C-alpha angles and dihedrals in degrees: 000000000000107000099331110138110216111198125188116207102207145165130145089228126057105263111151101289099146090048089051092050094048097047096038091048090051093045096051089047090055085059090060096263122138106234133193122189120202120201105214094166120101087217088071091214091145093047095046087052088065094041100262118135129177091346115199090209102055137142097263093053089051093050094047092052091051090047093050090044092243118154112262141166112218093196089069092063096055116096120197117218108201095187093062098028093232137107128236142197105201133216134232125207097218097045094043091054091046091049087052091057104036098044091062090075094049128094113250091019094168096053105051093107089046089054092048095051094047095041099059121062091210090077093060091070090073127094092197134018113193119195118202105210126200120249096267145080096239136126094281092057087047087057094051092048093049091053097044132088091204146006135225115200115200111202131189107236098239133105093246091066096063094090098050090045087056095049090051092052092048087053092052090048093051091049089048094050097044108028119002112033092174093063117121135179110238092197150297112269111207110217138182091035118178138179098257134113092243093055092044091051091047091052092047091050093049093048091053093044097044102031111180094015101076115092114240090232121069126199115236121221104250136145089247091061091065111095096188109138096350127123100196124068116243088229092067090062114110090195109132092220093051098111092171090062094051093046094051092048088052090052090049088053090053092047091054091049090050104043103015 
């Protein structure tokens, strides 16, 4: 796909994935990039953030039609969000759950999203495609990892998140070994960071265990970082006291340095 960077945002445990997708997408768009977000989570959190509910034209429907060799136009599934300057393909709870069941009987079940993104020329127009994965290690996440060039792992900076992080990294390594040898981990993004001894200890342990993978920037736990029921990414705020905006802009700078 020419120079398009496809980034999966994944972790087995809830850890601010949707917040990360929204704000990184907006931050990268602010740099002049054309950005597409794909909601790959049956919970539809990313879609709902942009005001999309139970969308008929959703990513699962697009993939199922491709897998079943039905005629389809990918451009009809892309929604432009003017407020945030980014595009979106929404999710749909019913169709995503149906995809998870039906696709298990199909040949190349892990590569449907990859085939979608490589089949249609409209996706070559994007500098970045960011896929918001669900909190699991299921076939949908396998599809996202097979389609991606790289992975960002948001991780709540707390000791109880070590095991899910390990499971996610193991899944990434399995996909890299078996299906996508070019897949790389861009970095582990520490989220929900607080000024507590437990959090400081968790951050220190993660930096020691995953030397070189942890982003320099961490995301502070603040009310502004919560994307629930909002339509505008926090990163677009120009308020001087908006720490979330400055942090995600800094993460976007790191991503550009790491993946181009």
